[in-house]
C-alpha positions, 0 to 999 in steps of 0.5 A: 274160650277166654278166661283169667288165671293166676300167672306169677302171682297175678291174674292174666288172660288165657285162651283155650282152643276146643277141637274135635279130633278123631271123634273126641273133644280136646282142649288145647291151652297155651302155657303162656297168657295172652295178656302178658302184662306182667306188671304185678297187676290183675287182668280181668273179664275177657271177651272174645269174638271170631270174624268172617276171616277166622281172625280171633279178637280178644279184649279185657281190662287191666292196669298197665303196671303196679304203679297204675293199679287203679288206672284200668284200661281196655286192652286188645290182642288178636290171633290170625293162626287159630290162637297159636300166637297173639299180637302184643296187647295194647290199650285200644283207646286210653281214657283219663280219669275224672278230676285227675283220679286214676279210675277204671274202665271195666267189663268190655264186650266185643262184637263183629258186625258188617266186617267192623269190630265194636267194643263197649265197656263201662268207665268214668272220664274227665266229664263224668264222675259216674261210669258211662257206656263207652264204644270204640270201633275198628274197620280194619280187623283191629289194627286201628281203633276209633277214639272212645265215645260215651254213646248216650251219657246220663247223670246215673251210673251205667253198668256192664254192657252187652253188644250184639248185631242183628241180621240187618247189621244193626248194633244193639247194646244193653246195660243196667242203670237206675235211670230216673228211679231208685232200682237198676233197670235193663236198658236197650239202645240200637244204632245202624252205624255205631255213631248215632244211637236211639234213646235208651229204652227200659226193657225190664219195665217192672221196677225191680232191681234188674242186672246182668243182661245176656242177649242174642239174635236168632235166625228170625232176627228176633232179639232175646234178652235175659236178666236177673231181677230181685225184690228187696228181702226176697229171692233173685229170679230170671226174666226175659223179653223178646223183640220182634221188630216193633216192641219188647214183650212183657217181662216173663219169668224163666222158671219158678224156684225157691232158690236164688237164680244168678248170672244167666247166659244164652247161646244158639246152636247149629240148628238155631235152638236157643239155649240158656243156662244159669245157676241157683243157690239157697244162700242169700249171696249178698243180693243185689251185689250178687256174690254167690259162692256156688250152686247148681247149674240148670239148662233150658231151651226156648220153645216155639211158643216163646216160653222156656221148657222145664229146667233140666240139669245133670248131677255133674253140674252140682257145686258149680257156678258161672255157666257160659254157652258159646253165643253163636255156635253154628258149626259145633254141638253145644258145649257149656263151660262152668266153674266147678267147686273143689279144693280149687275152682276149676273150669270144666266143659260139658258137651250136649249132643 
């Protein structure tokens, strides 16, 4: 599990290893950060994946030094010994700013598909003043990376990509963008090789402000995507759609609530159950910029008729936020990581048999 934590006054990237020892769960954490940029600049938003050879691959974004604090690049490190040691970080594919501005590359997501590694992120470049979804590929376990490309550039901003691979080895990328309208929408594209992509397709379809997609492929090769929608002046709520090989189902609500629902996450367990989690709060939370300060976490399971069961929660998931399931958990029981409010924000883990 990857996360950020302050180290010598700035945020660095850490990885925790969760193991079962003599029937009890243990969390092992390295005392030193993986990133070790140590340039008096924050490192943020890690994404982690494990390939078929049990090598761990980690990406995040951050500047190289205090002098280049606005020039955030996508950084990479890997571990071949189950997280005990890590390679020295490097920028996978440097991007120059628009009109000589030192502008950021942010929110990377990494996936392993057909023994290749793919990283997507959002960022500006010399030709695009609005951030576009960029991609870089490695075919040698992260030793070398292809030069970045904008997969399907438009004149509008493209934000917060998510990448998954299906059972046939195809890539699927989701992001949000206003497209040709005023509100942000969830868009999807697919590629068989990471080089040629089909045109962006609007998945959310409703015209509501839609952001923060989370997606997964189940054991039947169905794509399931969930996102946050909002009506101006009203509550935020979660919607989902399922793709079974020909078209996306009409968007449907996850669960009714008078609260605001934020930041869904989706996971799959060893028995191929699809779990989702999110958190709710009565506070307005600066929608649509979505800046909630806490709430209560809920969990739901996708049923056989493609609807989600009644939401459930536990008392210990109160005063918590930002839940996260392990996306493809085929060997362990279910566990959920989340932030817990207190004198300080702490990361806690709940296990579900």
